[in-house]
C-alpha positions as CSV (number, residue, x, y, z in Angstrom):
1,M,13.1,3.5,-25.6
2,G,13.2,1.3,-22.5
3,I,13.2,-2.4,-22.6
4,R,9.9,-2.6,-20.8
5,L,8.2,-0.3,-23.3
6,K,9.6,-2.3,-26.2
7,L,8.3,-5.5,-24.7
8,M,4.9,-3.9,-24.1
9,R,4.6,-2.9,-27.8
10,Y,5.8,-6.3,-28.9
11,W,3.1,-7.8,-26.7
12,Q,0.4,-5.5,-28.0
13,R,1.2,-6.5,-31.6
14,R,0.6,-10.1,-30.7
15,N,-2.0,-9.8,-28.0
16,R,-5.2,-7.9,-27.6
17,L,-4.5,-7.1,-23.9
18,S,-1.3,-5.6,-22.5
19,P,0.3,-6.9,-19.3
20,A,-0.9,-3.8,-17.5
21,Q,-4.5,-4.4,-18.7
22,I,-4.4,-8.0,-17.6
23,F,-3.0,-6.9,-14.2
24,A,-5.8,-4.4,-13.7
25,L,-8.5,-6.8,-14.9
26,A,-7.3,-9.7,-12.8
27,F,-7.5,-7.5,-9.7
28,A,-11.1,-6.5,-10.7
29,L,-12.0,-10.2,-11.1
30,I,-10.5,-11.1,-7.7
31,I,-12.5,-8.4,-6.1
32,L,-15.7,-9.6,-7.8
33,V,-15.2,-13.2,-6.6
34,G,-14.4,-12.0,-3.1
35,S,-17.5,-9.8,-3.0
36,L,-19.7,-12.7,-4.0
37,L,-18.2,-14.9,-1.3
38,L,-18.5,-12.2,1.4
39,S,-22.1,-11.6,0.4
40,L,-23.0,-15.2,1.3
41,P,-24.9,-15.7,4.6
42,A,-22.1,-18.1,5.7
43,A,-19.6,-15.2,5.6
44,S,-21.4,-13.2,8.3
45,R,-21.4,-14.0,11.9
46,D,-25.2,-13.7,12.3
47,G,-25.9,-15.9,9.3
48,A,-27.5,-13.2,7.3
49,S,-26.1,-11.7,4.1
50,C,-24.6,-8.3,4.6
51,G,-25.5,-7.3,1.0
52,F,-23.4,-6.9,-2.1
53,R,-22.3,-3.2,-1.6
54,P,-20.7,-3.8,1.9
55,A,-19.2,-7.0,0.6
56,L,-17.8,-5.2,-2.4
57,F,-16.4,-2.5,-0.1
58,T,-14.7,-5.0,2.1
59,A,-13.4,-7.2,-0.8
60,T,-11.9,-4.2,-2.5
61,S,-10.3,-3.0,0.7
62,A,-8.8,-6.5,1.4
63,T,-7.6,-7.1,-2.2
64,C,-6.2,-3.6,-2.5
65,V,-4.6,-4.1,1.0
66,T,-6.1,-0.9,2.3
67,G,-7.9,-1.7,5.5
68,L,-10.8,0.6,5.4
69,T,-13.9,-1.2,6.7
70,L,-17.6,-0.5,7.2
71,Y,-17.7,-3.1,10.0
72,D,-15.4,-4.5,12.6
73,T,-13.8,-7.6,11.1
74,W,-14.2,-9.9,14.1
75,T,-17.7,-8.7,14.9
76,Q,-19.2,-8.9,11.4
77,W,-17.5,-11.8,9.7
78,S,-17.6,-15.5,10.6
79,A,-14.6,-17.7,10.4
80,F,-15.3,-18.4,6.8
81,G,-15.6,-14.7,6.1
82,Q,-12.3,-13.9,7.9
83,I,-10.6,-16.7,5.8
84,V,-11.9,-15.1,2.6
85,I,-10.6,-11.7,3.7
86,L,-7.2,-13.1,4.6
87,S,-7.0,-14.9,1.3
88,L,-7.8,-11.7,-0.6
89,I,-5.2,-9.8,1.5
90,E,-2.5,-12.4,0.6
91,V,-3.3,-12.5,-3.1
92,G,-3.7,-8.7,-3.3
93,G,-0.5,-8.0,-1.3
94,L,1.8,-10.4,-3.1
95,G,0.1,-9.9,-6.4
96,F,-2.1,-12.3,-8.4
97,M,0.9,-13.3,-10.5
98,S,2.8,-14.4,-7.4
99,A,-0.1,-16.7,-6.5
100,A,-0.4,-18.0,-10.0
101,S,3.4,-18.6,-10.1
102,V,3.1,-21.1,-7.2
103,M,1.3,-23.6,-9.5
104,V,3.7,-23.0,-12.3
105,F,6.7,-23.7,-10.1
106,L,5.1,-26.7,-8.4
107,L,4.3,-28.3,-11.7
108,R,7.8,-27.5,-13.0
109,R,6.4,-26.0,-16.1
110,K,8.6,-23.7,-18.3
111,V,7.9,-20.0,-17.8
112,G,7.2,-18.4,-21.2
113,L,7.5,-14.9,-22.4
114,R,3.9,-14.0,-21.5
115,Q,4.4,-15.2,-17.9
116,R,7.7,-13.4,-17.6
117,M,6.1,-10.1,-18.8
118,L,3.3,-10.5,-16.3
119,M,5.8,-11.2,-13.5
120,A,7.7,-8.1,-14.4
121,Q,4.6,-6.0,-14.4
122,A,3.4,-7.4,-11.1
123,L,6.9,-6.8,-9.5
124,S,7.3,-3.3,-11.0
125,V,10.7,-4.1,-12.6
126,D,11.9,-2.9,-16.0
127,E,14.1,-5.8,-17.0
128,M,13.1,-9.3,-18.0
129,D,16.5,-10.8,-17.1
130,G,16.3,-12.7,-13.8
131,V,12.6,-12.0,-13.2
132,V,11.8,-15.7,-12.6
133,R,14.5,-15.9,-10.0
134,L,13.2,-12.7,-8.4
135,Q,9.7,-14.1,-8.4
136,K,10.9,-17.3,-6.6
137,W,12.8,-15.1,-4.1
138,V,9.7,-13.0,-3.5
139,L,7.6,-16.1,-2.8
140,C,10.1,-17.8,-0.5
141,G,11.1,-14.6,1.3
142,S,7.5,-13.4,1.8
143,L,6.2,-16.7,3.2
144,S,9.3,-17.1,5.5
145,V,9.0,-13.6,6.9
146,Q,5.2,-14.0,7.5
147,L,5.9,-17.4,9.2
148,V,8.4,-15.8,11.6
149,G,6.1,-12.9,12.4
150,A,3.2,-15.3,13.0
151,L,5.3,-17.4,15.4
152,I,6.4,-14.4,17.4
153,L,2.8,-13.1,17.7
154,F,1.5,-16.6,18.5
155,F,3.8,-17.0,21.5
156,R,3.1,-13.5,22.7
157,F,-0.7,-14.0,22.5
158,L,-0.6,-17.6,23.8
159,P,-0.7,-16.9,27.6
160,Q,-3.6,-14.5,27.1
161,V,-6.1,-16.2,24.7
162,G,-5.2,-19.9,24.3
163,W,-3.4,-21.7,21.5
164,Q,-6.3,-21.7,18.9
165,T,-7.0,-18.0,19.1
166,A,-3.3,-17.2,19.4
167,A,-2.6,-19.2,16.3
168,W,-5.3,-17.4,14.3
169,W,-4.4,-14.0,15.7
170,G,-0.7,-14.5,14.9
171,T,-1.4,-15.8,11.4
172,F,-3.9,-13.1,10.5
173,H,-2.0,-10.1,11.9
174,S,1.3,-11.3,10.4
175,I,-0.1,-11.6,6.9
176,S,-2.1,-8.4,7.3
177,A,1.0,-6.5,8.5
178,F,3.3,-7.9,5.9
179,C,0.8,-7.1,3.1
180,N,0.3,-3.6,4.6
181,A,-3.4,-4.3,4.8
182,G,-4.3,-3.1,8.3
183,F,-7.1,-5.6,8.9
184,D,-7.3,-7.0,12.5
185,V,-9.4,-9.5,14.3
186,M,-9.1,-8.1,17.8
187,G,-12.7,-7.1,18.0
188,S,-13.3,-9.6,20.8
189,V,-11.1,-7.4,23.0
190,A,-12.4,-3.9,21.9
191,P,-14.4,-3.8,18.6
192,G,-13.4,-1.1,16.2
193,T,-10.2,0.0,18.0
194,S,-7.7,-1.8,15.7
195,V,-4.6,-2.8,17.8
196,M,-5.0,0.0,20.4
197,A,-5.4,-2.6,23.2
198,Y,-1.7,-3.6,22.6
199,N,-0.2,-0.1,22.3
200,H,1.7,-0.8,25.5
201,D,3.2,-4.0,24.3
202,P,6.6,-3.6,22.6
203,V,6.7,-7.2,21.3
204,V,3.4,-6.9,19.4
205,F,4.1,-3.4,18.1
206,I,7.8,-3.9,17.1
207,T,6.8,-7.2,15.3
208,L,4.1,-5.5,13.4
209,M,6.4,-2.6,12.5
210,A,9.1,-4.9,11.3
211,L,6.7,-6.8,9.1
212,V,5.4,-3.5,7.6
213,V,8.8,-2.0,7.0
214,I,10.3,-5.1,5.5
215,A,7.4,-5.5,3.0
216,G,7.3,-1.8,2.3
217,L,10.9,-1.7,1.1
218,G,10.1,-3.6,-2.0
219,F,11.1,-7.0,-3.5
220,F,13.9,-5.6,-5.6
221,V,15.5,-4.0,-2.6
222,W,15.4,-7.3,-0.7
223,D,17.2,-9.0,-3.5
224,E,20.0,-6.5,-3.6
225,V,20.4,-6.3,0.2
226,V,20.7,-10.0,0.5
227,R,23.0,-10.5,-2.5
228,L,25.3,-7.4,-2.2
229,R,25.1,-6.7,1.6
230,R,27.2,-3.5,1.4
231,F,25.6,-0.1,1.0
232,R,28.2,1.1,-1.5
233,K,27.5,-1.8,-3.8
234,F,23.8,-1.1,-3.9
235,S,22.1,0.5,-7.0
236,V,21.1,4.1,-6.8
237,Y,17.5,3.0,-6.4
238,T,18.1,0.8,-3.4
239,K,20.2,3.5,-1.7
240,L,17.4,6.0,-2.2
241,V,14.8,3.6,-0.9
242,L,16.8,2.8,2.3
243,L,17.7,6.4,3.0
244,T,14.3,7.8,2.3
245,S,12.5,5.2,4.3
246,G,14.8,5.8,7.3
247,V,14.3,9.6,7.1
248,L,10.6,9.2,6.9
249,I,10.3,6.8,9.8
250,L,12.6,8.8,12.1
251,G,11.3,12.2,11.0
252,G,7.7,11.1,11.3
253,A,8.2,9.7,14.8
254,A,9.9,12.9,15.9
255,L,7.0,15.1,14.6
256,F,4.4,12.9,16.2
257,L,6.2,13.0,19.5
258,I,6.4,16.8,19.4
259,L,2.8,17.3,18.2
260,E,1.1,14.7,20.4
261,W,3.3,14.7,23.5
262,S,0.6,16.4,25.7
263,N,-2.5,15.4,23.8
264,P,-4.8,13.7,26.4
265,G,-6.5,11.7,23.6
266,T,-3.4,10.1,22.2
267,L,0.2,10.1,23.7
268,G,-0.5,12.4,26.7
269,P,-1.4,9.9,29.4
270,M,1.4,7.4,28.3
271,P,4.7,7.0,30.1
272,V,7.7,8.1,28.0
273,P,8.8,4.7,26.7
274,Q,5.2,4.1,25.5
275,K,5.1,7.5,23.9
276,I,8.2,6.7,21.9
277,L,6.9,3.3,20.9
278,N,3.6,4.7,19.7
279,A,5.2,7.6,17.9
280,F,7.3,5.2,15.9
281,F,4.3,2.9,15.3
282,Q,2.3,5.8,14.0
283,S,5.1,6.9,11.7
284,V,5.4,3.4,10.3
285,T,1.7,2.5,10.0
286,V,0.5,5.8,8.6
287,R,2.6,5.4,5.5
288,T,0.6,2.4,4.3
289,A,-0.1,-0.3,7.0
290,G,-3.4,1.0,8.4
291,F,-3.1,-0.3,12.0
292,A,-4.2,2.3,14.6
293,G,-2.2,2.5,17.8
294,V,-4.1,5.6,18.9
295,D,-7.4,7.0,17.9
296,Q,-6.8,8.9,14.6
297,A,-9.9,11.1,15.2
298,L,-8.2,12.6,18.3
299,L,-5.0,13.5,16.6
300,T,-4.1,17.2,16.5
301,D,-4.6,19.0,13.2
302,G,-0.8,19.2,12.8
303,S,-0.5,15.4,13.2
304,K,-3.3,14.9,10.7
305,G,-1.3,17.0,8.3
306,V,1.9,15.0,8.8
307,S,-0.2,11.8,8.4
308,L,-1.6,13.1,5.1
309,V,1.9,13.7,3.8
310,L,3.3,10.3,4.9
311,M,0.2,8.5,3.6
312,L,0.6,10.2,0.2
313,I,4.3,9.2,0.0
314,G,3.6,5.6,1.0
315,G,6.2,2.8,0.6
316,S,8.5,1.8,-2.3
317,S,7.8,0.4,-5.8
318,G,7.4,-3.3,-6.2
319,S,6.3,-3.7,-2.6
320,T,3.0,-4.4,-0.9
321,A,2.8,-0.7,0.0
322,G,0.7,2.0,-1.7
323,G,1.1,5.8,-2.2
324,V,3.1,7.6,-4.9
325,K,6.2,5.7,-3.6
326,T,9.3,7.0,-1.9
327,V,11.6,7.3,-4.9
328,T,8.9,9.0,-6.9
329,M,8.7,11.7,-4.3
330,V,12.5,11.9,-4.1
331,V,12.8,12.4,-7.9
332,L,10.2,15.2,-7.7
333,M,12.1,16.9,-4.8
334,L,15.4,16.6,-6.6
335,F,13.8,18.2,-9.7
336,I,12.5,21.1,-7.7
337,W,15.9,21.6,-6.0
338,T,17.6,21.4,-9.4
339,R,15.3,24.0,-10.9
340,C,15.6,26.3,-7.8
341,R,19.4,26.4,-8.5
342,G,18.8,27.3,-12.1
343,R,20.0,23.9,-13.5
344,E,18.5,21.6,-16.1
345,T,19.9,18.1,-15.3
346,V,18.7,16.2,-12.3
347,T,21.4,14.1,-10.7
348,V,21.9,11.9,-7.6
349,Y,24.9,9.8,-6.6
350,K,26.8,10.9,-9.7
351,R,24.0,9.6,-11.9
352,T,21.6,11.5,-14.2
353,I,17.9,11.0,-13.8
354,S,16.2,11.0,-17.3
355,A,13.6,13.7,-18.2
356,G,11.1,10.9,-18.8
357,K,11.4,9.6,-15.2
358,V,11.0,13.2,-13.9
359,M,7.9,13.6,-16.0
360,D,6.5,10.3,-14.7
361,A,7.1,11.4,-11.1
362,M,5.4,14.8,-11.7
363,T,2.5,13.1,-13.4
364,I,1.9,10.5,-10.7
365,V,2.2,13.1,-7.8
366,G,0.0,15.6,-9.7
367,I,-2.8,13.0,-10.4
368,M,-2.7,11.7,-6.8
369,V,-2.9,15.2,-5.2
370,A,-5.7,16.2,-7.6
371,L,-7.7,13.1,-6.8
372,A,-7.1,13.5,-3.1
373,L,-8.4,17.1,-3.1
374,F,-11.4,16.1,-5.2
375,G,-12.1,13.2,-2.9
376,G,-11.9,15.4,0.2
377,I,-14.4,17.9,-1.3
378,F,-16.7,15.2,-2.5
379,I,-16.8,13.3,0.7
380,S,-17.3,16.4,2.9
381,A,-20.1,17.5,0.5
382,T,-22.0,14.2,0.5
383,S,-21.4,13.0,4.0
384,P,-21.6,14.5,7.5
385,V,-17.8,14.9,7.9
386,S,-15.4,17.9,7.8
387,F,-13.2,18.5,4.8
388,T,-10.1,17.6,6.8
389,D,-11.5,14.2,7.8
390,G,-12.9,13.7,4.3
391,L,-9.4,14.4,2.8
392,F,-7.9,12.0,5.4
393,E,-10.3,9.3,4.2
394,A,-9.6,10.0,0.5
395,V,-5.9,10.0,0.8
396,S,-6.1,6.8,3.0
397,A,-8.0,5.1,0.2
398,L,-5.8,6.3,-2.6
399,A,-2.6,5.4,-0.8
400,T,-4.1,2.1,0.3
401,V,-3.4,3.0,3.9
402,G,-6.6,2.1,5.7
403,L,-6.5,4.6,8.6
404,T,-9.6,6.6,9.3
405,A,-10.5,9.6,11.4
406,G,-13.7,7.8,12.4
407,T,-15.6,8.7,9.3
408,T,-15.8,5.4,7.3
409,G,-19.1,4.4,9.0
410,N,-20.6,7.8,8.3
411,L,-19.9,7.8,4.5
412,S,-22.9,8.2,2.2
413,I,-23.4,5.6,-0.5
414,A,-21.9,7.9,-3.1
415,A,-18.8,8.5,-0.9
416,Q,-18.5,4.7,-0.3
417,I,-18.5,4.1,-4.1
418,L,-15.8,6.8,-4.5
419,I,-13.7,5.1,-1.8
420,I,-14.1,1.8,-3.6
421,I,-12.8,3.3,-6.8
422,Y,-10.0,5.1,-5.0
423,M,-8.8,1.9,-3.3
424,Y,-8.8,0.0,-6.6
425,F,-7.0,2.9,-8.4
426,G,-4.5,3.2,-5.7
427,R,-3.5,-0.4,-5.7
428,V,-3.4,-1.0,-9.4
429,G,-1.5,2.2,-9.8
430,V,-1.8,5.4,-11.7
431,L,1.1,4.7,-14.0
432,T,-0.1,1.1,-14.7
433,L,-3.5,2.3,-15.7
434,S,-2.2,5.1,-17.8
435,L,0.3,2.8,-19.6
436,G,-2.2,0.0,-20.0
437,F,-5.3,1.8,-21.1
438,L,-4.1,5.2,-22.5
439,M,-0.7,4.7,-24.0
440,G,-1.5,1.4,-25.8
441,N,-3.3,3.0,-28.7
442,R,-1.5,6.3,-28.7
443,A,-0.7,7.6,-32.2
444,E,2.9,8.4,-32.9
445,E,3.8,12.1,-32.9
446,R,4.6,12.8,-36.6
447,F,4.9,16.6,-36.3
448,R,5.5,19.3,-33.8
449,Y,4.1,22.8,-33.5
450,A,6.3,25.9,-33.2
451,Q,7.3,26.8,-29.7
452,T,5.8,29.7,-27.8
453,N,7.1,31.7,-24.9
454,L,5.0,31.9,-21.7
455,L,5.5,33.8,-18.5
456,I,5.9,31.3,-15.6
457,G,5.8,32.3,-12.0
């Protein structure tokens, strides 16, 4: 039995709510508060309340760092509304426990077992040892990286829009990119086009990509890279994260270049350097960030298929990214490869992956794929969109990506509610919900039935 499961059972004997349940309920409470604030007349640019449902949709998208929106952020929301959205993104991206830890550290209070368990749950780590140090590292590292990104963007925007707008744009987009949220406030340039107005600008796009990739690697990986520095000293997990992330970025960029090279609606009219820049940007942003460098509705069907796969995989565990996570998909692929060779034991880097981890990976991927297919069917059946675009929307919500093929504004009320549920479910996590709400009261297996033989394949 793993240390994390032992601690959870110890917690449950002494507390009515498990860390996973507190984590899920805290996110729900943050979304509710954000919805109430965004439904205030002061949050809208025209001074009229947008209504609770649109506010709930936006608050869920911001807190779950997704980026799907019913309205253009700059056009709809006032300065107050944009500040609320940015606050929800920061809290949702770093985790509510990271935000709460700031006060604990500032007041120099001792961190008890309850706080340590919540930190471990929020950071997706299995061990309690060193979790306080890791939490401090996450806070300092995150704020430092966001500050650097904001300064680079500020100086880039400064000659074009003046210092006040440049400061706000730099801050907003740095936080949004780092938290993999995909919200933007460039509606004053071209409403509803995300960051397409800057798809020719390498400084803006490379900065956004760097922020997205750094955050998407995960806090545990940061810690190891900074402490150990040499690849051979890294843990198996960190090695897999770095290699998989690199392969996905390079492979995705190559596929987008091939599939979109002559597409007049996307990369076709661009010069070669801009094609390469936007192919890499699409490969990075489609996995979880949600910024659109090109119109997603005009992508070829092949590119939409590649986007669906990359969105479903997402980033890495313990990061601001969504999806089934990189190592989860690697474990599943290793298991399939092992079984295809007629073997039982899954190994990587001369280490054995436990059967429990393999089952976890299969469960998460299976649930996500099933929910994505159901979402695509439901959206296309209830809204005037095709199945492909409905599936794109469902996967984008589940993986907290935020890209859309132009269908979000056409969703029916029922489809909007489903997307809200999917965004929440995707952020809180399939495994977190299953552990917190399903496994907590599971009875021990006291007997086993006799085995039976089935024909498989």
